[in-house]
C-alpha positions in Angstrom: 0.0 0.0 0.0 1.4 3.4 -0.9 1.1 6.3 1.4 -1.5 7.7 -0.9 -3.8 4.7 -0.2 -6.1 5.0 2.7 -7.0 1.7 4.4 -10.6 2.6 5.0 -11.1 4.8 1.9 -12.9 7.4 4.0 -11.0 10.4 2.8 -8.1 12.6 3.7 -8.7 14.4 7.0 -7.5 17.9 6.0 -8.0 18.2 2.3 -10.9 15.9 1.9 -9.5 13.8 -0.9 -9.4 10.0 -1.0 -5.6 9.6 -1.3 -6.1 8.9 -5.0 -3.4 10.3 -7.3 -6.0 11.9 -9.6 -7.6 14.2 -7.0 -6.7 17.9 -7.2 -5.9 19.8 -4.1 -5.2 23.5 -4.6 -5.0 23.1 -8.4 -2.5 20.2 -8.5 -2.9 16.4 -8.2 -0.8 14.3 -5.9 0.7 12.8 -9.0 1.6 16.2 -10.4 3.2 17.1 -7.0 5.4 14.0 -7.3 6.4 15.0 -10.9 7.5 18.5 -9.8 9.6 17.5 -6.7 13.0 18.0 -8.3 11.9 21.3 -10.0 10.6 22.5 -6.6 13.8 21.6 -4.8 16.0 23.2 -7.5 13.8 26.4 -7.3 13.0 26.1 -11.0 9.2 26.4 -10.7 7.7 29.8 -11.6 6.1 31.7 -8.7 2.6 30.5 -9.5 3.5 26.9 -9.7 5.6 27.1 -6.6 2.7 28.7 -4.7 0.3 26.0 -5.8 2.9 23.3 -4.9 3.3 24.7 -1.4 -0.4 25.1 -0.9 -1.0 21.5 -1.8 1.8 20.2 0.3 0.6 22.4 3.2 -2.8 20.5 3.4 -1.8 17.1 2.1 0.2 15.1 4.7 1.0 12.2 2.3 2.6 14.7 -0.2 4.4 16.5 2.6 5.8 13.2 3.9 6.8 12.2 0.3 8.5 15.6 -0.1 10.4 15.2 3.2 11.6 11.7 2.1 12.5 13.1 -1.4 14.6 15.9 0.2 16.4 13.4 2.4 17.1 11.1 -0.6 18.4 13.9 -2.8 20.7 15.1 0.1 22.1 11.6 0.6 22.7 11.2 -3.2 24.4 14.6 -3.3 26.6 13.7 -0.3 27.6 10.5 -2.1 28.6 12.6 -5.1 31.1 14.6 -3.0 33.3 11.6 -2.4 36.6 12.0 -4.1 37.1 9.7 -7.1 40.3 7.7 -7.4 42.5 8.3 -10.5 41.0 5.3 -12.4 37.5 6.4 -11.7 38.3 9.9 -12.9 39.5 8.5 -16.2 36.3 6.6 -16.7 33.8 9.1 -15.3 35.5 12.4 -15.7 36.1 15.1 -13.1 32.6 16.4 -12.7 29.3 14.9 -11.5 25.9 16.1 -12.7 22.8 16.1 -10.6 21.7 12.7 -9.3 19.8 10.6 -11.9 16.0 10.8 -11.3 15.8 7.0 -11.4 18.3 6.7 -8.6 16.4 9.1 -6.5 13.2 7.2 -7.0 14.8 3.8 -6.2 16.3 5.1 -3.0 13.1 6.8 -2.0 11.1 3.6 -2.7 13.5 1.6 -0.6 13.4 4.1 2.2 9.6 4.0 2.2 9.6 0.2 2.3 11.9 0.3 5.3 9.8 3.0 7.0 6.7 0.9 6.4 8.3 -2.1 8.2 9.3 -0.1 11.3 
């Protein structure tokens, strides 16, 4: 069960939605929120989109929880990228690292959520 699924299906306490990814809260669906996470964290959303994003997350605890986990994951991946490469790795990968791949972020976040769900 994802954190957007509600076991009883009786609705979200503060925004009234049923934890489905298609429901709009303050103009954005939960699915759209998940698609804009990296843009939000990189401050690349325009002011209107940023305001809608923050309003949605402000009343949707599952999306806020997802955002917090996403931030933690991005920070961990970025910290890993700061590790010095040895000479051989520099030859293969070059001197610079780009942003963490989105797939890596999603995989780490899914693993973290699975672990959190077991605790």
